[in-house]
N, C-alpha and C positions, 0 to 999 in steps of 0.2 A: 797467869802471873804471880811471881812468888817475890818475897821481902829478900833483901840480901843483906846480911849482917856486915858490914863492910869494918866496923870497928874491931870486933874480935877477929876477923880475919888479919886484918892491918897488925893487930899486936903480935901475931907470931914472927912475922916477916918485916915488919917496918912499914910495909905500904899492901895496897889492896886495889887492884885494877878491876872496876866493874866495866866491862865492854863485852865484846862480841860472843864471849863465850856463853854469858847470861843472855845476851839480848838477840843474838843472831844477826847483827846489824854492825857495821864499819861506820856509821855515821858520826858516832859520838861515843864517848867513854867519861868515866869519872874514876879518879885515883883519890884515896884516903891514906894518907900517910901520918906517922907519928915520929917525932924526933926526940930522943931522950935528953934530959937534961944536959948541956955541954956538948950534945952530939953534932958534927959536921956532916950535915945530911948529902943528899944526891945532887947532880945537876940535873936542872929542869931545862929541856931542849924540845920543842914540839917536833921539828923537823919538816923538811920539805914538803908543802902541801898540807901541813897541819897547823891549829892555833891552839892554845891554852890559856886558861885563866885560871890564877893561883892565889887562891885565899888562905891567909892566915886565920883558921877558924877558932884556935884556942892558943893562947900564948903569944908571943911575936918572934919573928924570924930575922935574922941578918940576912941578908942578900949580896951577893957579888956577882958583878957580869953586865949584862943589859941594863939591870937596875941595880943602883947601888945605893943601900942604906937599911933601915930597919921597917920591915912590913909589920905593923902593928895590928893586932888583934881585930879581926874584923874587917881588914882592909885586902885589897886585890891589887894585882897587876896583870897586863895581857902581853902574851909571847907569842909571836908569829914567826914561822918556819924556822932559820938558822938561829936566830937569837937565843941566847942561853943565860942561864945563872946558877950559881950554886947556893944551898940553903944551909944555915947554921942555927942552932937553937943555943944561945948564950944564957938563955935563963936558967932557974932553979926547978922548974917544973917540966914535966914533957909538954911537947907543942904539936899541936895537930893541924895538918894543911890538907886542904882540898884543891885538887886540880881537875877542870873540866875541859874537854878538848874536843876536837873534832877536825872536819875539813875545811881548810879555808876555800876561798870564791876560785882559786886557781885551779882547784878541782883534781886533787891526788886520788887516785882511784886503785883499789886493790884486786 
């Protein structure tokens, strides 16, 4: 087992997915993302057969879509299937988010 430095890997691309490439499993994954100050980020959409939990780890995120409002630091939401939302960092500092996901009970298989 090895330690994955997700923060440094995410700094290069804005996001890093810790998943099957490292674990050999499609059961679950984790995403470490960084949004720069004022950056309108990505769409979060688990997709059919998947569920995700989105955590504002550092800073707050403005969210539109399936959830509308400000996700304060330390708070999380749950998305399933085709639910989606867009992330935006309206703050003056970088914001960090984590997304943990996996297969839902409806059982999507690779």
